[in-house]
N, C-alpha and C positions, 0 to 999 in steps of 0.2 A: 434245626428247622430246614425243610426242603420245600422248594416251590418249582413247579414247571409251568412255563408260559409258552404257548404255541401261537404263531402268527402266520396267517396266509395272506399274501399280497398279490394283487393282479398285475399283469403287464399293462402298459398304457401306450397309446399312440398320441403324440403331441403335435401341435401346430394345426393339423387337419387342413393344411393348405395355407390359408391366409392368416390364421390366428397365432402368429409367431410369439412364442413364449407365454401364451395366455390360454389357449384352448387345448383341451386334452380329453381323452376318453379311455375308460377302463375296459379291459378285454378279458375274455374267459381263458386265460393262460396264467399259471400261478407258480410262485415260489412259496415254499412253506418251511419255516424255521422253528426250532424248539430251543428254548432257553431253560437251563436247569440251574437253580440258585440254591446254594448252601452257604456255610459260614467258614470255609477254609482259607479265604483271603487271597484268591487269585482269579484271574480271568483266563479261561481255557477256550480258545476259539476253535472248536472242533468241526467247523463247517467244511463244505466241499471246497476244492481248489477254486472253483468258479467264483464263489462268494468271497473267500478270504483273499484271493489274489486278483480279482477282476478278470479272470480268465474264463475260457470255455468250461462250463460245469463238468466236473468229473466226479467219480464216486470215492476216490481215495481221500481220506480226511487229513487235514492239517491240524497239528496241535501247536498252539501258540501260547507260551507261558509268559505272562507280562509281569510276574512278580519281581523280575529283575530286568534292568535295561540290557538290551542286546541279547535277550534270551534266544535259545536255539529254536529253529523252526524247520520242520522236515516233513516229508511225505510219509504217511503212515505205512505205505507199502515198502519203505526203505528205512525202517527204524534202526537197523543195525549198520546202515551204510553211512557215508560221510554226511555231516550236518553242515548247514550254511548259516552264517550269522544273519540275524534279522533284527531290525529296530523294534521298538514298541509297535504294536499293531496299528496300522493306519487304514485298514480296510474299512469300508463304509458301514458294515454292520456293527463292528466293534466301536468305531468312533462315534456313531450315532447313539448307540446304546449307552456308552460311557458318558457322553456329553449330556444326554437327557437325565441320567441319574445324578450327575454333578449339579445340574440346575435345580433338581428336586431335592437336593441335600440328602441323598440316600447312599449308604455304603452297603452294597449287596453281598460282600464277602466273595465267595467262590462262585463263578458263573461259567457255565459251559454252554455253548450253542452248537447245534448241528443242523445241517440242511436235510430236511425230510423229502423235499421236492425242489428241483431247480429246473423248471421247464422254460423259463424266460431266457431266450438267447441273449448273450452278452455282446455289447457294443454293436447292436444291430438296429438301434432306434426304436426299441420297444420298452424303454423305461426300466432297464435292469438296475441301474444305479439308484433311481428313485425307489424301487421296490426294496432294495437293501436298506436305504435310509429310513423309509417309513416303517419297515419291520423293526429296526433297531430302536427307533423312537417310541413306537407304540408298545413294544415289549417292555422297555424301561418304564414307561408310564404305568403299565399294569403292575410291574414289580413294585414301583414306588407306592402305588395305592395299597398294595397288600402289606407293605412293610411300614406303613405309617408316614410316608414322606409327604412333601408338599403336593397339593393338588395341581393338575394340569388339565385344562379343557382340551377337547379335540381341536379347536381352533388354535390354541397355543401350541399343540403338538405339530400342527400343520405349519405354523410359523417357524418353529425350530427346524423341521425337516426342510423347509424351503431355504432357510438360512444356510444349511449344510449343502443342499443341492445347487443353489444359486439361481433357481427360477422355479415358479410354481406349476408349470403346465403339466408335468408328469406327477408331481407330488400330490396335488389335490385329488385327481381322479383315483390314484392308487389308494388314497386314504378313504374316500367316501363313495367311489363308484360313479357310474353314469358318465355323461358328457358334462364337463365343467368349464366355466370361464373364470379366470382368476387374475387378480391384480396384486402385485407386491407393493402395496402402498408404503412409501418411504424407503423402498429398497434401492439398490444401486441404479442410479439414473433417474430416480423418481423422488428424490429428497425434497424438491421444492414444491411438490403438489400441483404443478402447472399453474393455471390462472387463479386458482383458489388459495394460493399461498402455501407456506410450509405445512407439512403434516406433523401432528404431534408425536408420533412414534411409528415404528415399522410394524406392519401387520399385513397378512394376506386376506384380501376380501374376495369372496368367491360365491358363485351360484352354481346350482346343479340342475341339469335336465335329464329326463329319462329318454334315451333314444328309442325310436320305434322298434317294436319287437321283430318286425319284418326285415330290419336292417342286419346284414351280415358283413363282416370285414374279412377279406382275404389278404392275409399278410404274405407277401412274396419275399422270402428271406434268402439271401445268398450265403455262400460259405465263406465270405470275406467280411472284414470289419471296416468300420469307419468311426474314428473317435470323434466325440463331441468337440474336442478342442480343434481338431483339423477342420471339421465342418464349420465351426464358428469363425475360424481365421480366414475363411474364403469370403466372408460377407463384407460388403463395403461399410465405410464409417458413417455414411449419411445417405439419405434418399431424397429424391425430388417430390414435390407436392403431388404430382399426378400419380406416382407410385403409391404414396401414402393413402390417397383417396381411393385408389383402386383396391387396396387391401382392406381398408375400413369397410367399404361397401360389400365386399365379398364375405368378410367375417360376419357382418350383420346378417347377410342373407343366409349364411350357413346356420347360424344359431336359430333364425326364424324357421328354416327348413326342418331342422330337427324338432323344434318345439311344435310345429304344426303337422309333421309327418309328410311334408311335401318333398318327397325324394326326387321328383323329376327335375328340380333345379340344382341338384348337387354338382353337376359338371361345371356349371358356372360358379357355384358357391365356393368350390375348392381352389379356384384360380389364385395365383399368388405372384407378386413381383419382388418380395422382400428377401426370401431365402432360397426357394427352390431353383431359380435360374442360376444361382451361384453354386449350389450343392450338387445338382444333377451331373455336372462334368466330373465330379469326384467319384461317381458311382459307375463303374464300367458297365456298358451295355444297358444303361437305364432307359434310353429311348426305345430300345427293342422290347424291354420288359413292359413299359407303358403301352406300347402298341399291342403287345400280346394280350394284355388285360382288356384293352378296349375291344380288340377283335373277338374276345371271348364273352363280351356282353356286360362288362362292368358299368355301373352308373357313373363312376368318377374314380380318379386315381390321384394319389399325392405321395410325397416322400414322408415316411413315418419318422417323426422327430428329426434328428440330424442325419438319418439314413444309416445304412444303405437299404433298409427294407422299403419296399414299395407297397403301399396299402391301396387295395381296390375295394370300393363300396358296392355292395350287391343287394338286390331285393330277393328275399327268399332264403333257402337254406344253402345255396352255393354249390349244390351238387352238379348242376349243368355247367356252371362256370368252371368248376374244377376239372371236369371231363374235357372241356374245350381248351383250357389254358395249359394243362400239364404237358401235352406234346409240343406246344409252342415253346414253353420254358426249357424243355429238354434240348432244344436246338440252340439255346443261348448260353454262352460260356458263363460260369460263375456258380454252378451248383445250386440253382434256385429251387427252393422248396415252397410249398404252400401250406399255410395254417388257416383253416376256416374257423373263424372266431365270432362269438356273439358279444354284445355289450355286457359288461359286468355291472350289475346294479347295486352291489353291496359294498364294494371296496374292501379294504383290509378287515380281516376278522381275527379277533384275539380270544383265545381260550386260556384259562388258568386252572391248575389242579394242585 
């Protein structure tokens, strides 16, 4: 028996300013993976180096044999050269795929995955890790359905992906598209359910909005990285009431603006006191990039996810903005590039053959 499953997952931008760890939006930039399943009894991760190692996507494949502990792992372009020891695969695609199959009580035999497209920049605040996790979980869900395993709803798949990722803000829009608001009820820090008492179990509760078609996102992406761990470590352990109220009011305004199409309030709606004031100093020349975007006519700007990408919100197709901002970015160190993106309304798409 042989089965191929293909998954296309969009990039995402999270937080959107005030919606820390809960708001996110899917973007028209994609990774696409193919999983081939047969019955030889091993997992062969033939993905690009960007996906198997969390590095910048490259075209040379890595072959990871997990049939034995400590199996050899090497670059396909150096098959006859020195090999380096590697533990069992810990990359997000393999781990997510394997964990989902385990929970669905399926043994898939021999599985090989390869990256057909890796357009989402890694460690730039565009949801590359969530894309890997969602791809692995949804591919395994499809495999289990084809092989007679236990059933898993889309909501349950999102729960599992969030458990692996650690927060739902990128996972949910990557899975279902659009702009999403998500709460990990019963997740870390949420176990007591607030004033309503303990929650019965852990689950992700979410809603989806369709962003206005006239909205365009200009992702201003540098050639350097910022890890989520480093960005989170910069945040304070607690916040004052005024800062909490400030963010709640802006997050509510942002959701209302998207729901009604009132893009004129976005500059106020993306204001934030919870994470951006602490993360911007970690992004070299961020203030100059923000000023360049404003000067080129953006509606609003914010740090995408944990950074270092700066997201500018635009009305229209972004052609004029791009023409204005590119010469400004060229004068700012950091190798800044622009991706003009539209909201993705579908989320992850799965095909099987």
